[in-house]
N, C-alpha and C positions, 0 to 999 in steps of 0.2 A: 147054394147056385151059383153058377157062373155068370158074368156080368154082361154075357152075349146072349144069355137064355131068355131073357125077359128085357130087350130094351125098351120097350115102352113104358114098363115101370121104372127102370131105372132112369128113364128121362124123365118121368113124374118127380123122382125123388129127387134128382139135382135140381128141378125147376122149383120144386116146394123148400127145399133147404138155401136157396138162392132167393126167395122171397123173406125167407126167415132172417135171413142174414140182412138183407136191406131193412126189414122190420127192426131190427134189433139193433141195428146202426143209426137206425131213424130214431128211436126210443134214446140212445147214449148222447147221441148231438145234440138234441135238443133239451136233454135232461128231464123227460117228462115223469110227472111222478106217477106211481111210485116206485117203479124198476129203474128210471134214467142214471141214477145215483149208483147202484150196484152193477148196472150193466157197466157204465163206466169202469170201475172198479175193478172187475173181474177181467174186461178187455185190456186193460192198462197191464196186468201181468203179464202178458205177451207181446208188448210192445218193443221194436228193436230199432236200429238206427235208418232201416228204410220208411217206416212208419211216423214219421216226421211231421205231416201236416195234419190237419184238423179231423179226417175221416182216418179209420183203421180200416187198410183194407187186404192185408195179409190174408184173412180168411176168405176175401173175395177171389183173390190169385189163388189160391190152392183149389179151393172148388170150379172155378173156371177152368184150371188146368187140368183138373181129372173129367171132368164135363164136355168143355169144346168139343172132343171128337166125336160127342154123343151128339150135340146138338148141332153140329153144323156140318156131318157126313151122313147119319141115319145109324143105320143097326149093323153094321158089316162088320165081323167079327175082327180082323186084324186091325180095324182101326180104334176099338173098342178100348184096347189096353193103350195106346199111345201118349194119352194124357198123363196115365198113373207112371208109365216107365219113365216119361220125359220129365217129369216132377222128381221122381227116384234120382236117375240117373244126375238129373241137373244138382239136386241136393247134394250125393255124393261127390260131384265134383268141385262143389264150392267148398265142400268140408275138407277133401283131401289137402289142400295147401297150409291149411291151418293146421290140421293133425302135425302135417311134417314140420311147421314151424315151431311147434310146441313140443316136440321132440327135440329140435335143435337146441331148444332155449334151455333145457336142463343140463 
């Protein structure tokens, strides 16, 4: 099904995922037994230079980018895809200079 067919369920799904991310980050940050260490090791595999602080926020940014049109504007058809398209186009624009630089270095 399309994202626009069931906006209420999509809103709920994004909200549950955001709550799960908060809970997982809480477990990781405070190293709560028995899952704190394993969650910390799992999330450290995906760190990059932007996650230099104590909190790992990349997964929050990606989820907020996808969910913000639905959270802020409701269930309009055209607005429901803006977050996903913005993340995709932004990611492609960031990677384009990197790919060109790698090709010229060879």
